[in-house]
VEXKEGU-829121 format. One record per residue (C-alpha): residue number from 1; x, y, z; residue in three letters. Coordinates in nm, 2 decimals, decimal comma. Layout:
N
{rofi NUM {X Y Z} ALA};
...
***
This chain:
133
{rofi 1 {0,42 1,23 -1,54} MET};
{rofi 2 {0,69 1,36 -1,75} ASN};
{rofi 3 {0,94 1,14 -1,94} SER};
{rofi 4 {1,23 1,23 -1,71} HIS};
{rofi 5 {1,04 1,09 -1,40} ILE};
{rofi 6 {0,91 0,79 -1,60} THR};
{rofi 7 {1,26 0,71 -1,70} ASP};
{rofi 8 {1,39 0,73 -1,35} PHE};
{rofi 9 {1,12 0,50 -1,21} LEU};
{rofi 10 {1,16 0,25 -1,49} THR};
{rofi 11 {1,53 0,23 -1,52} PHE};
{rofi 12 {1,67 0,35 -1,19} GLN};
{rofi 13 {1,42 0,21 -0,95} CYS};
{rofi 14 {1,31 -0,13 -0,84} ARG};
{rofi 15 {0,93 -0,18 -0,79} LYS};
{rofi 16 {0,84 -0,39 -0,48} ILE};
{rofi 17 {0,49 -0,51 -0,48} PHE};
{rofi 18 {0,23 -0,68 -0,25} VAL};
{rofi 19 {-0,07 -0,86 -0,41} ARG};
{rofi 20 {-0,37 -1,02 -0,25} GLY};
{rofi 21 {-0,32 -0,94 0,11} LEU};
{rofi 22 {-0,65 -1,03 0,26} VAL};
{rofi 23 {-0,74 -0,91 0,61} LEU};
{rofi 24 {-1,05 -0,91 0,84} ASP};
{rofi 25 {-1,11 -0,54 0,90} CYS};
{rofi 26 {-1,35 -0,34 1,09} HIS};
{rofi 27 {-1,47 -0,11 0,81} ILE};
{rofi 28 {-1,79 0,04 0,69} GLY};
{rofi 29 {-2,00 0,35 0,75} ALA};
{rofi 30 {-2,34 0,17 0,76} TYR};
{rofi 31 {-2,47 0,05 1,09} GLU};
{rofi 32 {-2,48 -0,31 0,97} HIS};
{rofi 33 {-2,10 -0,29 0,90} GLU};
{rofi 34 {-2,00 -0,16 1,24} LYS};
{rofi 35 {-2,06 -0,48 1,42} HIS};
{rofi 36 {-1,87 -0,72 1,22} ARG};
{rofi 37 {-1,55 -0,77 1,03} THR};
{rofi 38 {-1,52 -0,77 0,65} GLN};
{rofi 39 {-1,25 -0,91 0,43} LYS};
{rofi 40 {-1,05 -0,64 0,26} VAL};
{rofi 41 {-0,79 -0,71 0,00} THR};
{rofi 42 {-0,49 -0,49 -0,03} PHE};
{rofi 43 {-0,23 -0,42 -0,31} GLU};
{rofi 44 {0,07 -0,21 -0,30} CYS};
{rofi 45 {0,35 -0,10 -0,54} ASP};
{rofi 46 {0,65 0,09 -0,40} VAL};
{rofi 47 {0,93 0,22 -0,61} TRP};
{rofi 48 {1,27 0,23 -0,44} ILE};
{rofi 49 {1,60 0,36 -0,62} PRO};
{rofi 50 {1,83 0,08 -0,72} LEU};
{rofi 51 {2,10 0,19 -0,50} GLN};
{rofi 52 {1,87 0,17 -0,19} ASP};
{rofi 53 {1,73 -0,17 -0,30} SER};
{rofi 54 {2,03 -0,36 -0,40} THR};
{rofi 55 {2,27 -0,57 -0,18} SER};
{rofi 56 {2,62 -0,63 -0,27} SER};
{rofi 57 {2,64 -0,92 -0,02} CYS};
{rofi 58 {2,28 -1,05 -0,05} ASP};
{rofi 59 {2,18 -0,93 0,30} GLU};
{rofi 60 {1,83 -0,84 0,40} LEU};
{rofi 61 {1,94 -0,53 0,60} GLN};
{rofi 62 {2,06 -0,37 0,28} ASP};
{rofi 63 {1,71 -0,35 0,12} VAL};
{rofi 64 {1,35 -0,25 0,22} LEU};
{rofi 65 {1,22 -0,56 0,38} ASN};
{rofi 66 {0,88 -0,68 0,25} TYR};
{rofi 67 {0,78 -0,75 0,61} ASP};
{rofi 68 {0,78 -0,38 0,67} LEU};
{rofi 69 {0,53 -0,31 0,40} ILE};
{rofi 70 {0,30 -0,59 0,48} VAL};
{rofi 71 {0,33 -0,52 0,85} GLY};
{rofi 72 {0,24 -0,15 0,80} THR};
{rofi 73 {-0,06 -0,23 0,60} ILE};
{rofi 74 {-0,17 -0,50 0,85} SER};
{rofi 75 {-0,11 -0,29 1,15} ASP};
{rofi 76 {-0,30 0,02 1,02} ILE};
{rofi 77 {-0,58 -0,19 0,87} ALA};
{rofi 78 {-0,64 -0,38 1,20} GLN};
{rofi 79 {-0,58 -0,09 1,45} SER};
{rofi 80 {-0,93 0,06 1,45} ALA};
{rofi 81 {-1,27 0,08 1,30} HIS};
{rofi 82 {-1,26 0,28 0,97} PHE};
{rofi 83 {-1,59 0,42 0,82} ASN};
{rofi 84 {-1,43 0,48 0,49} LEU};
{rofi 85 {-1,18 0,30 0,27} GLN};
{rofi 86 {-1,05 0,64 0,16} GLU};
{rofi 87 {-0,94 0,71 0,53} THR};
{rofi 88 {-0,78 0,37 0,56} LEU};
{rofi 89 {-0,60 0,39 0,23} VAL};
{rofi 90 {-0,48 0,73 0,30} ASP};
{rofi 91 {-0,34 0,63 0,64} ALA};
{rofi 92 {-0,15 0,34 0,49} ILE};
{rofi 93 {-0,01 0,54 0,20} ALA};
{rofi 94 {0,10 0,83 0,43} ASP};
{rofi 95 {0,30 0,58 0,66} LYS};
{rofi 96 {0,45 0,39 0,37} LEU};
{rofi 97 {0,56 0,72 0,20} ALA};
{rofi 98 {0,79 0,77 0,51} THR};
{rofi 99 {0,98 0,44 0,47} LEU};
{rofi 100 {1,34 0,49 0,36} PRO};
{rofi 101 {1,41 0,55 -0,01} GLY};
{rofi 102 {1,03 0,54 -0,13} VAL};
{rofi 103 {1,00 0,75 -0,43} GLN};
{rofi 104 {0,65 0,66 -0,55} LEU};
{rofi 105 {0,37 0,42 -0,42} LEU};
{rofi 106 {0,03 0,30 -0,50} ARG};
{rofi 107 {-0,20 0,15 -0,24} VAL};
{rofi 108 {-0,55 0,00 -0,30} SER};
{rofi 109 {-0,81 -0,17 -0,09} SER};
{rofi 110 {-1,11 -0,36 -0,21} ALA};
{rofi 111 {-1,40 -0,47 0,01} LYS};
{rofi 112 {-1,50 -0,81 -0,13} THR};
{rofi 113 {-1,82 -0,86 0,07} GLU};
{rofi 114 {-1,99 -0,53 0,03} ALA};
{rofi 115 {-2,24 -0,63 -0,24} TYR};
{rofi 116 {-2,38 -0,97 -0,32} GLU};
{rofi 117 {-2,33 -0,94 -0,71} HIS};
{rofi 118 {-2,01 -0,74 -0,72} VAL};
{rofi 119 {-1,66 -0,90 -0,68} ASP};
{rofi 120 {-1,52 -0,59 -0,51} ALA};
{rofi 121 {-1,55 -0,21 -0,45} VAL};
{rofi 122 {-1,24 -0,02 -0,37} GLY};
{rofi 123 {-1,01 0,28 -0,35} ILE};
{rofi 124 {-0,68 0,34 -0,49} GLU};
{rofi 125 {-0,43 0,63 -0,40} VAL};
{rofi 126 {-0,08 0,73 -0,52} TRP};
{rofi 127 {0,19 0,92 -0,33} ARG};
{rofi 128 {0,53 1,05 -0,45} ARG};
{rofi 129 {0,83 1,20 -0,29} ARG};
{rofi 130 {0,80 1,57 -0,35} PRO};
{rofi 131 {1,17 1,57 -0,46} SER};
{rofi 132 {1,13 1,29 -0,72} LEU};
{rofi 133 {1,39 1,37 -0,98} PRO};
***
């Protein structure tokens, strides 16, 4: 990323983040995964311009509500069976990218029960507004 974009994101945007959202999801391509839910942990970072994420009167309607981010992740993750984390994370990122003011976002998922001796296996994806300054 060039320094102009980095400066814009760092000094003219606010980063909203979600950490440790754990959901029971229908996910997995293997037959033994298709008949049970698995715990999946989600993380998300969303960059919004300061003018779109600041309230002069401390009112929720003036900013991007965290409920919208958490709700979007939850709704999509629990809407169907996903064979692949890639498909799930792409669907979440594509929807979050349409929220008002979103300039850049990062979404990740981690299956925490996939392997006995592994804490997690996961996927991370980034999206940015094509017109990012």
